[in-house]
N, CA and C of each residue as an Amber inpcrd file, in Angstrom:
protein
   444
   0.8320000  -1.1740000   0.0000000   0.0000000   0.0000000   0.0000000
   0.8840000   1.2460000   0.0000000   0.6860000   2.0770000  -0.9770000
   1.5430000   3.2540000  -1.0900000   1.0240000   4.4560000  -0.3050000
  -0.1790000   4.3640000   0.2330000  -0.7520000   5.5050000   0.9520000
   0.1200000   5.9230000   2.1290000   0.6170000   4.9540000   2.8940000
   1.4840000   5.2760000   4.0410000   2.8060000   5.8580000   3.5630000
   3.3280000   5.3150000   2.5050000   4.5840000   5.8070000   1.9480000
   4.4180000   7.2420000   1.4690000   3.3000000   7.5380000   0.8630000
   3.0360000   8.8800000   0.3420000   3.0620000   9.9060000   1.4760000
   2.4300000   9.5620000   2.5990000   2.4080000  10.4980000   3.7250000
   3.8270000  10.8320000   4.1910000   4.6660000   9.8160000   4.2980000
   6.0540000  10.0370000   4.7200000   6.8200000  10.8640000   3.6820000
   6.5970000  10.5590000   2.4190000   7.2690000  11.2880000   1.3480000
   6.8460000  12.7620000   1.3110000   5.5670000  13.0170000   1.6030000
   5.0810000  14.4030000   1.6340000   5.8070000  15.1810000   2.7260000
   5.9510000  14.5650000   3.8890000   6.6600000  15.2300000   4.9900000
   8.1050000  15.5530000   4.5960000   8.7620000  14.5790000   3.9630000
  10.1500000  14.7960000   3.5440000  10.2480000  15.8910000   2.4880000
   9.3210000  15.9060000   1.5480000   9.3310000  16.9210000   0.4960000
   9.0660000  18.3080000   1.0800000   8.2040000  18.3790000   2.0720000
   7.9330000  19.6590000   2.7200000   9.1760000  20.1740000   3.4430000
   9.8660000  19.2780000   4.1590000  11.0760000  19.6790000   4.8640000
  12.1740000  20.1040000   3.9010000  12.2450000  19.4100000   2.7530000
  13.2690000  19.7200000   1.7500000  12.8580000  20.8920000   0.8610000
  11.6120000  21.3510000   1.0210000  11.0630000  22.4390000   0.1990000
  11.1450000  22.1200000  -1.2960000  10.8800000  20.8550000  -1.6140000
  10.8850000  20.3740000  -2.9970000   9.4530000  20.4860000  -3.5380000
   9.1510000  21.6230000  -4.1520000   7.7870000  21.9100000  -4.5910000
   7.2970000  20.9720000  -5.6870000   8.1750000  20.6140000  -6.6120000
   7.7690000  19.7320000  -7.7120000   7.3630000  18.3620000  -7.1670000
   8.1690000  17.8070000  -6.2920000   7.8600000  16.5060000  -5.6990000
   6.5940000  16.6000000  -4.8430000   6.4530000  17.6750000  -4.1140000
   5.3040000  17.8650000  -3.2550000   4.0060000  17.9120000  -4.0630000
   4.0150000  18.5930000  -5.2060000   2.8220000  18.6410000  -6.0690000
   2.4270000  17.2470000  -6.5350000   3.4000000  16.4770000  -6.9890000
   3.1210000  15.1220000  -7.4670000   2.5990000  14.2220000  -6.3650000
   3.2040000  14.3080000  -5.1890000   2.7760000  13.4770000  -4.0630000
   1.3670000  13.8450000  -3.6040000   1.0880000  15.1270000  -3.5690000
  -0.2560000  15.5520000  -3.1700000  -1.3030000  15.1000000  -4.1810000
  -0.9500000  15.0750000  -5.4480000  -1.8800000  14.5930000  -6.4740000
  -2.1860000  13.1140000  -6.2600000  -1.1560000  12.3360000  -5.9290000
  -1.3580000  10.9060000  -5.6730000  -2.2600000  10.7280000  -4.4550000
  -1.9510000  11.4540000  -3.3930000  -2.7410000  11.3270000  -2.1630000
  -4.1940000  11.7010000  -2.4100000  -4.4250000  12.7800000  -3.1370000
  -5.7910000  13.2160000  -3.4280000  -6.5430000  12.1630000  -4.2390000
  -5.8860000  11.5680000  -5.2340000  -6.5400000  10.5570000  -6.0670000
  -6.8770000   9.3120000  -5.2550000  -5.9900000   8.9170000  -4.3480000
  -6.2470000   7.7440000  -3.5120000  -7.3970000   8.0260000  -2.5400000
  -7.3950000   9.2040000  -1.9260000  -8.4950000   9.5670000  -1.0190000
  -9.8290000   9.6070000  -1.7550000  -9.8080000  10.1300000  -2.9670000
 -11.0280000  10.1820000  -3.7670000 -11.5310000   8.7770000  -4.0800000
 -10.6150000   7.8820000  -4.4230000 -10.9990000   6.5010000  -4.7340000
 -11.5680000   5.8050000  -3.4980000 -11.0120000   6.0920000  -2.3340000
 -11.5100000   5.4800000  -1.0970000 -12.9160000   5.9470000  -0.7490000
 -13.2200000   7.1860000  -1.0650000 -14.5160000   7.7510000  -0.6690000
 -15.5940000   7.6000000  -1.7310000 -15.2420000   7.0400000  -2.8810000
 -16.2500000   6.8360000  -3.9180000 -17.3220000   5.8780000  -3.4230000
 -18.5300000   6.0950000  -3.9060000 -19.6520000   5.2510000  -3.5100000
 -19.3990000   3.8050000  -3.9450000 -19.5670000   2.8920000  -3.0130000
 -19.4270000   1.4790000  -3.3360000 -18.0150000   0.9460000  -3.2680000
 -17.0450000   1.7530000  -2.8700000 -15.6760000   1.2520000  -2.8050000
 -15.3370000   0.8340000  -1.3740000 -14.3440000  -0.0040000  -1.2450000
 -13.8900000  -0.4590000   0.0650000 -13.0300000   0.6360000   0.7040000
 -12.8400000   0.5470000   2.0200000 -11.9980000   1.5280000   2.7100000
 -10.5480000   1.4310000   2.2520000 -10.0800000   0.2280000   2.0430000
  -8.7050000   0.0270000   1.5980000  -8.6800000  -0.2870000   0.1080000
  -7.6590000   0.1880000  -0.5400000  -7.5090000  -0.0040000  -1.9820000
  -6.3910000  -1.0130000  -2.2020000  -6.6150000  -1.9950000  -3.0750000
  -5.5760000  -2.9880000  -3.3330000  -4.5250000  -2.4350000  -4.3010000
  -3.4580000  -3.1950000  -4.4730000  -2.3440000  -2.7300000  -5.3100000
  -2.7570000  -2.5100000  -6.7580000  -3.6330000  -3.3540000  -7.2650000
  -4.0780000  -3.2130000  -8.6560000  -4.8220000  -1.8890000  -8.8550000
  -5.6680000  -1.5480000  -7.8930000  -6.4100000  -0.2810000  -7.9750000
  -5.4490000   0.8990000  -7.8610000  -4.4560000   0.7790000  -6.9810000
  -3.4560000   1.8430000  -6.8500000  -2.7150000   2.0400000  -8.1560000
  -2.3610000   0.9490000  -8.7830000  -1.6450000   1.0060000 -10.0530000
  -2.4780000   1.7020000 -11.1230000  -3.7680000   1.3880000 -11.1740000
  -4.6560000   2.0290000 -12.1420000  -4.7680000   3.5290000 -11.8720000
  -4.8290000   3.8880000 -10.6030000  -4.9050000   5.3060000 -10.2380000
  -3.6570000   6.0320000 -10.7210000  -2.4980000   5.4370000 -10.4710000
  -1.2360000   6.0630000 -10.8810000  -1.1500000   6.1830000 -12.3970000
  -1.5790000   5.1410000 -13.1010000  -1.5720000   5.1930000 -14.5670000
  -2.4740000   6.3110000 -15.0750000  -3.6260000   6.4610000 -14.4480000
  -4.5660000   7.5060000 -14.8490000  -3.9540000   8.8860000 -14.6260000
  -3.2830000   9.0710000 -13.4920000  -2.6520000  10.3550000 -13.2010000
  -1.5620000  10.6800000 -14.2200000  -0.7580000   9.6880000 -14.5680000
   0.3130000   9.9030000 -15.5440000  -0.2860000  10.2320000 -16.9070000
  -1.3240000   9.5000000 -17.2940000  -1.9640000   9.7450000 -18.5900000
  -2.5290000  11.1610000 -18.6640000  -3.1950000  11.6050000 -17.5950000
  -3.7560000  12.9530000 -17.5690000  -2.6560000  13.9990000 -17.7390000
  -1.5440000  13.7980000 -17.0590000  -0.4540000  14.7730000 -17.1270000
   0.2440000  14.7590000 -18.4830000   0.3520000  13.5930000 -19.0960000
   0.9380000  13.5310000 -20.4360000   0.0680000  14.2920000 -21.4280000
  -1.2450000  14.0980000 -21.3320000  -2.1600000  14.8020000 -22.2320000
  -2.0700000  16.3090000 -22.0130000  -2.0290000  16.7260000 -20.7590000
  -1.9140000  18.1590000 -20.4550000  -0.6040000  18.7250000 -20.9790000
   0.4670000  17.9710000 -20.7950000   1.7770000  18.4200000 -21.2490000
   1.7950000  18.5960000 -22.7670000   1.1830000  17.6590000 -23.4780000
   1.1140000  17.7620000 -24.9400000   0.3320000  18.9990000 -25.3670000
  -0.7720000  19.2570000 -24.7000000  -1.5880000  20.4410000 -25.0290000
  -0.7890000  21.7130000 -24.7660000  -0.1090000  21.7600000 -23.6260000
   0.6930000  22.9440000 -23.3080000   1.7900000  23.1700000 -24.3390000
   2.4210000  22.0840000 -24.7910000   3.4710000  22.2200000 -25.8130000
   2.9080000  22.7550000 -27.1140000   1.7390000  22.2450000 -27.5130000
   1.1000000  22.7090000 -28.7460000   0.7760000  24.1970000 -28.6700000
   0.4840000  24.6690000 -27.4810000   0.1260000  26.0740000 -27.3030000
   1.3360000  26.9470000 -26.9840000   2.5360000  26.3390000 -26.9920000
   3.7480000  27.1040000 -26.7590000   3.9810000  27.4600000 -25.3070000
   3.4070000  26.7120000 -24.3910000   3.5660000  26.9870000 -22.9600000
   4.5160000  25.9590000 -22.3500000   5.7990000  26.1060000 -22.6470000
   6.8010000  25.1680000 -22.1330000   6.8910000  25.2040000 -20.6140000
   6.6190000  26.3680000 -20.0040000   6.6830000  26.4770000 -18.5500000
   5.6510000  25.5590000 -17.8820000   4.4430000  25.5230000 -18.4040000
   3.4020000  24.6560000 -17.8490000   3.6590000  23.1910000 -18.1950000
   4.2040000  22.9500000 -19.3670000   4.5440000  21.5960000 -19.7730000
   5.6110000  21.0120000 -18.8470000   6.5650000  21.8410000 -18.4650000
   7.6320000  21.3960000 -17.5640000   7.0710000  20.9700000 -16.2100000
   6.0890000  21.7030000 -15.7010000   5.4500000  21.3560000 -14.4270000
   4.7970000  19.9770000 -14.5250000   4.1020000  19.7400000 -15.6250000
   3.4500000  18.4380000 -15.8190000   4.4850000  17.3140000 -15.8980000
   5.5910000  17.5650000 -16.5950000   6.6550000  16.5560000 -16.7290000
   7.2690000  16.2350000 -15.3740000   7.4320000  17.2400000 -14.5260000
   7.9740000  17.0080000 -13.1840000   7.0350000  16.1100000 -12.3850000
   5.7430000  16.3600000 -12.4900000   4.7710000  15.5430000 -11.7680000
   4.7330000  14.1190000 -12.3210000   4.8920000  13.9720000 -13.6250000
   4.9420000  12.6300000 -14.2250000   6.0950000  11.8390000 -13.6330000
   7.2490000  12.4720000 -13.4930000   8.4220000  11.7910000 -12.9400000
   8.1670000  11.3260000 -11.5060000   7.5280000  12.1650000 -10.7020000
   7.2390000  11.8100000  -9.3130000   6.2460000  10.6540000  -9.2570000
   5.1700000  10.7590000 -10.0040000   4.1250000   9.7250000  -9.9810000
   4.6630000   8.4010000 -10.5270000   5.4630000   8.4660000 -11.5860000
   6.0220000   7.2550000 -12.1920000   6.9340000   6.5010000 -11.2400000
   7.5510000   7.2070000 -10.3060000   8.4590000   6.5350000  -9.3670000
   7.7080000   5.5740000  -8.4460000   6.4010000   5.7030000  -8.3260000
   5.6040000   4.8140000  -7.4810000   4.9220000   3.7090000  -8.2790000
   5.0480000   3.7420000  -9.5960000   4.4170000   2.7400000 -10.4490000
   5.3160000   1.5170000 -10.5860000   4.7090000   0.3500000 -10.8590000
   5.5280000  -0.8260000 -11.1360000   6.3300000  -0.6190000 -12.4230000
   7.4150000  -1.3560000 -12.5490000   8.2740000  -1.2330000 -13.7190000
   7.4780000  -1.5370000 -14.9840000   7.5360000  -0.6240000 -15.9400000
   6.8150000  -0.7970000 -17.2030000   7.6070000  -1.7140000 -18.1350000
   6.9010000  -2.5400000 -18.8850000   7.5330000  -3.4350000 -19.8520000
   7.9020000  -2.6500000 -21.1020000   8.9580000  -3.0760000 -21.7830000
   9.2990000  -2.4070000 -23.0340000   8.4940000  -3.0440000 -24.1770000
   8.5830000  -2.4390000 -25.3370000   7.7440000  -2.8410000 -26.4690000
   7.9270000  -4.3170000 -26.8480000   9.1520000  -4.8030000 -26.8580000
   9.3860000  -6.1930000 -27.2670000   8.7730000  -7.1800000 -26.2700000
   8.8110000  -6.8490000 -24.9880000   8.1990000  -7.7300000 -23.9870000
   6.6770000  -7.7430000 -24.1380000   6.1050000  -6.5860000 -24.4200000
   4.6570000  -6.4970000 -24.6190000   4.2540000  -7.2930000 -25.8570000
   5.0390000  -7.1610000 -26.9370000   4.7490000  -7.9020000 -28.1690000
   4.7870000  -9.4050000 -27.9180000   5.7410000  -9.8740000 -27.1120000
   5.8450000 -11.3040000 -26.8070000   4.6210000 -11.7910000 -26.0400000
   4.1800000 -11.0220000 -25.0620000   3.0020000 -11.4020000 -24.2750000
   1.7600000 -11.4390000 -25.1680000   1.6020000 -10.4340000 -26.0040000
   0.4250000 -10.3820000 -26.8780000   0.4530000 -11.5190000 -27.8960000
   1.6220000 -11.8390000 -28.4220000   1.7400000 -12.9690000 -29.3570000
   1.2840000 -14.2630000 -28.6950000   1.6990000 -14.4530000 -27.4570000
   1.3060000 -15.6600000 -26.7300000  -0.2060000 -15.6930000 -26.5050000
  -0.7890000 -14.5600000 -26.1970000  -2.2370000 -14.4860000 -25.9820000
  -2.9790000 -14.8050000 -27.2730000  -2.5110000 -14.2550000 -28.3890000
  -3.1530000 -14.5040000 -29.6860000  -3.0700000 -15.9820000 -30.0530000
  -1.8880000 -16.5880000 -29.8460000  -1.7300000 -18.0140000 -30.1650000
  -2.6250000 -18.8820000 -29.2940000  -2.6740000 -18.5910000 -27.9980000
  -3.4620000 -19.4280000 -27.0860000  -4.9670000 -19.2790000 -27.3160000
  -5.3880000 -18.1160000 -27.8040000  -6.8210000 -17.8940000 -28.0070000
  -7.2920000 -18.3200000 -29.3940000  -6.3580000 -18.4990000 -30.3140000
  -6.7230000 -18.9010000 -31.6650000  -7.2660000 -17.7570000 -32.5090000
  -7.0070000 -16.5390000 -32.1050000  -7.4690000 -15.3730000 -32.8710000
  -6.7040000 -15.2900000 -34.1850000  -7.4050000 -14.8760000 -35.2440000
  -6.7320000 -14.8030000 -36.5390000  -7.1410000 -13.6040000 -37.3910000
  -8.0050000 -12.7470000 -36.8710000  -8.3840000 -11.5640000 -37.6580000
  -8.6420000 -10.3780000 -36.7320000  -8.7790000  -9.2340000 -37.3580000
  -9.0140000  -8.0010000 -36.6160000 -10.3490000  -8.0420000 -35.8770000
 -11.2460000  -8.9290000 -36.3010000 -12.5430000  -9.0750000 -35.6320000
 -12.3830000  -9.5610000 -34.1950000 -11.2720000 -10.2100000 -33.9050000
 -11.0090000 -10.7430000 -32.5690000 -10.3210000  -9.7280000 -31.6630000
 -10.1520000  -8.5000000 -32.1380000  -9.3800000  -7.5070000 -31.3850000
  -9.9700000  -7.2350000 -29.9980000 -11.2770000  -7.1080000 -29.8830000
 -11.9090000  -6.8260000 -28.5960000 -11.6140000  -7.8930000 -27.5570000
 -11.7150000  -9.1280000 -27.9710000 -11.4630000 -10.2520000 -27.0600000
  -9.9950000 -10.2710000 -26.6290000  -9.1030000 -10.0650000 -27.6070000
  -7.6670000 -10.0670000 -27.3110000  -7.2930000  -8.8770000 -26.4230000
  -7.9060000  -7.7190000 -26.6890000  -7.6220000  -6.5320000 -25.8760000
  -8.0080000  -6.7740000 -24.4180000  -9.1450000  -7.4030000 -24.1980000
  -9.5700000  -7.7020000 -22.8280000  -8.5780000  -8.5980000 -22.1190000
  -8.1280000  -9.6320000 -22.8080000  -7.1620000 -10.5520000 -22.2150000
  -5.8110000  -9.8710000 -22.0000000  -5.3870000  -9.0660000 -22.9640000
  -4.0950000  -8.3870000 -22.8630000  -4.1050000  -7.3430000 -21.7560000
  -5.1870000  -6.5860000 -21.6500000  -5.2750000  -5.5760000 -20.5940000
  -5.2580000  -6.2180000 -19.2160000  -5.8980000  -7.3670000 -19.1030000
  -5.9050000  -8.0730000 -17.8150000  -4.5010000  -8.5760000 -17.4760000
  -3.8310000  -9.1240000 -18.4690000  -2.4890000  -9.6870000 -18.2750000
  -1.4450000  -8.5980000 -18.0120000  -1.5630000  -7.4730000 -18.6950000
  -0.5470000  -6.4210000 -18.6310000  -0.9560000  -5.2430000 -17.7510000
  -1.9800000  -5.4280000 -16.9220000  -2.4760000  -4.3310000 -16.0780000
  -1.3490000  -3.7430000 -15.2300000  -1.1590000  -2.4500000 -15.3650000
  -0.1480000  -1.7530000 -14.5860000   1.2600000  -1.8610000 -15.1290000
   1.4450000  -2.6920000 -16.1460000   2.7860000  -2.9120000 -16.6860000
   2.9920000  -2.2670000 -18.0470000   1.8880000  -1.8150000 -18.6650000
   1.9920000  -1.2280000 -20.0030000   0.8430000  -0.2550000 -20.2320000
   1.0840000   0.7030000 -21.0990000   0.0780000   1.6970000 -21.4530000
  -0.9660000   1.0730000 -22.3770000  -2.2370000   1.3640000 -22.1260000
  -3.3250000   0.7950000 -22.9170000  -3.2570000   1.1470000 -24.3890000
  -2.8010000   2.3560000 -24.6860000  -2.6970000   2.7990000 -26.0740000
  -1.6560000   1.9640000 -26.8210000  -0.5510000   1.6820000 -26.1600000
   0.5040000   0.8650000 -26.7700000   0.0250000  -0.5690000 -26.9630000
  -0.7050000  -1.0930000 -25.9880000  -1.2430000  -2.4470000 -26.1020000
  -2.1640000  -2.5330000 -27.3180000  -3.0610000  -1.5550000 -27.4700000
  -3.9960000  -1.5540000 -28.5940000  -3.2570000  -1.4840000 -29.9260000
  -2.2190000  -0.6720000 -29.9710000  -1.4350000  -0.5320000 -31.1970000
  -0.7770000  -1.8530000 -31.5940000  -0.2100000  -2.5460000 -30.6180000
   0.4760000  -3.8170000 -30.8820000  -0.5240000  -4.9050000 -31.2660000
  -1.6590000  -4.9680000 -30.5680000  -2.6810000  -5.9780000 -30.8900000
  -3.1700000  -5.7750000 -32.3220000  -3.4380000  -4.5270000 -32.6780000
  -3.9300000  -4.2130000 -34.0220000  -2.8950000  -4.6210000 -35.0730000
  -1.6290000  -4.3370000 -34.8150000  -0.5700000  -4.6830000 -35.7660000
  -0.4280000  -6.1900000 -35.9270000  -0.5430000  -6.9280000 -34.8280000
  -0.3560000  -8.3690000 -34.9040000  -1.5580000  -9.0890000 -35.5010000
  -2.7450000  -8.5220000 -35.3800000  -3.9340000  -9.1570000 -35.9480000
  -4.1620000  -8.7690000 -37.4110000  -3.5440000  -7.6950000 -37.8500000
  -3.7570000  -7.2240000 -39.2260000  -3.0990000  -8.1210000 -40.2320000
């Protein structure tokens, strides 16, 4: 559970006056608290849910950073990149493209998929297998390439 770790890290960042790290840590804490208080959720969040929360935070910041770059706001883009670095440090190690391709190939072979029509089924299996270890957009790209 990273919630306890986050609290300690926030204290250290405050003492060190590391504003970039503090922003990222507070974003993680806020997202976890929000997930805990959502209707129908348990008081404690498991590691898989934490991983999904972190992935969502990174994805949001990447999208914001891209928009800021398109608008010529490098200063705001830099802030988002700093937060991405902080949030990513709490995520499980991401697989590289070749490892993802190997996993997806194995899933396709075991399921007997042979056309793009099977993409939905393969995506479900791949997302379950690679949860927290790979970006969904990259998984979709690889599945589409291998089924085409």
